[in-house]
SEFI-397513 format. One record per residue (C-alpha): residue in three letters; x, y, z. Coordinates in steps of 0.02 Angstrom, whole numbers, plus 50000, padded with zeros to 5 digits. Each point is the difference from the previous one (the first is absolute). Layout:
N
ALAXYZ/...
END
This chain:
296
MET500005000050000/GLU500705016949951/TYR500335013350131/THR500925016150036/GLU500995004550155/LYS499995017550072/ILE500265009150164/VAL498385007550066/GLU500145011050156/GLY501544990550055/TYR499334982449968/ARG500694988349867/LEU498474993849906/ARG499744987149864/ILE498495005949900/TYR498994987549900/PRO498635003949873/VAL498524988750044/ASN498355001449908/LYS500205018649961/LEU500575003950178/LEU501755003350065/ILE500434990150157/GLY501565005750094/ILE500834987750120/PRO501405005350117/LEU501494988349998/ASP500775004350168/ILE498484999250116/GLY498394990350006/PRO499034990849944/ARG499275016549940/ILE499285008649847/LEU500465018550002/TYR499345005649831/ILE498404998249900/ALA499555011049853/SER498964999149842/LEU500944999549835/GLU498915015149956/LYS500965010150131/PRO501564990050045/GLU500785013050116/PHE498445001350110/ASN500294987850143/LEU498374996650091/PHE500974993750150/SER500925011350121/ILE501854996850033/ILE500505005550175/PRO501834997550047/ASP500005011050156/ILE498704992650119/SER500644987050122/ILE499564991250163/GLU501234992950127/THR499704981650041/PRO500934986650100/GLU500704993849832/GLY500615017149946/THR499315014449896/TRP498484995549896/LYS499645011549852/ILE498325001749916/HIS500805002449826/GLY498255001949925/GLY499264990549853/HIS499204983150029/ARG500484987850138/LEU499384983850079/TRP499734998450187/THR499144988050118/SER498475005450098/PRO499555003350140/GLU501305013750018/ALA501274998450140/MET501685007250052/PRO501304993949958/ARG499294986049892/SER499155011049869/TYR501535011349987/SER501254986449958/LEU501375007749894/ASP499894997449811/ASP501595009549957/LYS500994986449910/PRO500114995649813/VAL498614988949934/GLU499984986149871/LEU499055002849837/ARG499394984749905/ILE499315002249825/GLU499034986449911/ARG499105004749839/ASP498865014450050/GLU500134997550189/ILE501115010350115/GLU500314992650172/ILE500815010250139/VAL500724989250139/GLY500415008350165/ASN501234994550132/PRO499484988250139/GLU499325008850154/HIS500704987650125/ALA499325008950153/ASN498244999149923/ASN500224982749918/VAL499375006549832/LEU500615002749821/LYS499075012349888/LYS499774999649811/ILE499085011249876/ARG499584994149824/VAL499425011449859/THR499164994049838/PRO498965008849867/GLY498175002550042/GLU498544995149890/GLU499745017849938/ASP501195013449935/TYR500795010750135/SER499794986650132/VAL501114987550093/LYS499714985650118/VAL501015001250161/VAL500174984150104/HIS500625002150178/GLU500704984450083/ILE500654997950177/ILE500814983250041/ASN500154993050176/ILE501854995450012/GLY499904995650184/ARG499654984050096/TRP498265003750067/PRO498365007149930/LEU499755018749981/GLU498355009549989/PHE500015016049898/SER499225009549857/CYS500905005949843/TRP499985019050001/ALA500345009149835/ILE500445018450024/SER500195012949861/VAL500705017250042/MET499215012449880/ARG500605016949941/SER499285015250087/ASN498535011649960/GLY498754986549949/PHE498604990650085/ALA499604982050041/ILE498334992349952/ILE499254985750101/PRO498394991849936/PHE498814997750147/LYS498404993349925/PRO498674991150106/ARG499984981050017/GLN498474988950016/VAL500314992350172/ASP498234994250039/HIS498354999649905/HIS499195014450094/GLY501535011350012/LEU499975000350190/LEU501834995750032/PRO501505011549978/ASP500994997449841/ARG501475012250005/PHE501295007350120/ILE501405012850006/VAL501544996050104/ALA500985014550078/TRP501765000550071/PRO500395008950166/TYR500695015549912/THR498515001449881/ARG498775014350032/LEU498274996649932/ASP499805018449953/ASP501604999949895/PRO499575010349844/ARG501044988449889/ILE498714986250024/LYS498395002449903/LEU498494988449991/ARG499235001049827/GLY498514988349986/ASP500714982949960/TYR501805006250003/ILE501265005850130/ILE501275012949942/VAL501665003350087/HIS501005015049939/GLN501895001650009/ASP500315017850059/PRO501805006250015/GLY499365013750116/VAL499374988150135/LYS501394991450098/ASN499064989050124/PRO499674982249939/VAL498334991849972/LYS499564982049959/ILE498394990449969/GLY499574982249947/VAL498434992049927/ARG499414984349911/ALA499945007149825/ASN498504996349890/PRO500364996749858/SER501764993750034/TRP501135013949939/ILE500815016150056/ALA500645014349890/TYR500985016250000/TRP499755014749882/VAL501345013049970/GLU500315012449859/GLY498884991449873/TYR500494981950035/LEU499084986650097/PHE501004985950081/LYS498864985750052/LYS500384984250100/SER498724986149984/PHE499984983550096/ARG498864985450042/GLU499145000350168/GLU499884983350089/ASP498764993550128/ALA501295000250139/VAL500635009650151/TYR500935016249960/PRO501155009850116/ASP499655017150078/PHE498184996350044/GLY499674992649828/SER500795013049886/SER500434995249821/VAL500625017549954/GLU500815014050099/VAL500595017749964/TYR501335009550098/THR500535017849962/ASN501005014550070/ASP500785015549925/ARG501294990249897/PHE499084985549919/LEU498484988749997/GLU500054981050018/LEU498754989649901/GLU499894982950085/THR499144983449971/LEU500014984850113/GLY499734981549977/PRO499164988750127/LEU500844994650160/ARG500684982649968/ARG500954987150101/ILE501524995649895/GLU500944983950034/PRO501914999049982/GLY500515000049817/ARG498295006249942/SER499515017049928/ASN498705013450028/ILE499515008349835/HIS499075016049962/VAL499655005949821/GLU499665017649939/THR499635006149824/TRP500675017449967/SER499325011249864/VAL500415017649945/LYS498745010749905/ARG500015017649935/ILE498475008650077/GLU499955018949993/GLY498995010350122/LEU499524986350121/GLY499225008250153/PRO499664992850172/HIS498114999849979/GLU498874984749994/LYS499135004249836/ILE501655003549911/LEU500804984250072/GLU498534989249945/GLU500025007349825/ARG501894998649976/LEU500394984150098/GLY498394990049987/
END
């Protein structure tokens, strides 16, 4: 598979054209994807690259780096913040790119991300795999986190579900984190959608989680819509049942999907699949009627 190598904001990336998208993989950290752009506008990275934000952990200094990463949920310190600052292995077979991380011996896991062309133009299938490399079972969810560029807004579909015949039982929920204020102006309820704005002028963080319906989450910025779709399963999900989550502060917004909590035996894998798509959509506003007309 053809590729180009370039330095982007200090990171050495190998950039592959896949189904009319450009996918940029860092060679010296990961497994990560730091770049995604449409061939229509190849210099417009929908992800945010952030080399300067870090957190001190018992293992050392963890850096957010930005782009797309794979974690295990529920979140915990230091497990979630295991360092991914070493070179990765890239395996190419026909039209598949596999990024193999380094073993996380303290966590007993090994992480992989595979990218293949999607069924439609401007789409890719992203398979997240976490292998139990330890000697006893582990219970966790695959957690796929995409750090988006600033000044856009996340879109969460929040349509009603038919729980019982008479509609007497609750069918939806919104999960809040301790630092989340319910009157935060960046969160807007718009009919069957929840909107979360990324505002560089508001420093304090906010995070919410829901069980998305239908099963996707998206981010619109400067005329482009980045959408992550997945298959919901009849299973237990982490964080009070959340399948999608959004975190934002003044620097970035994280678009997150989660797989079910699973008990993984030694040598077995937990897998979570997303389909990414990028579409040119001008003038998309955070209003229910506009979202229904433009997104369906």
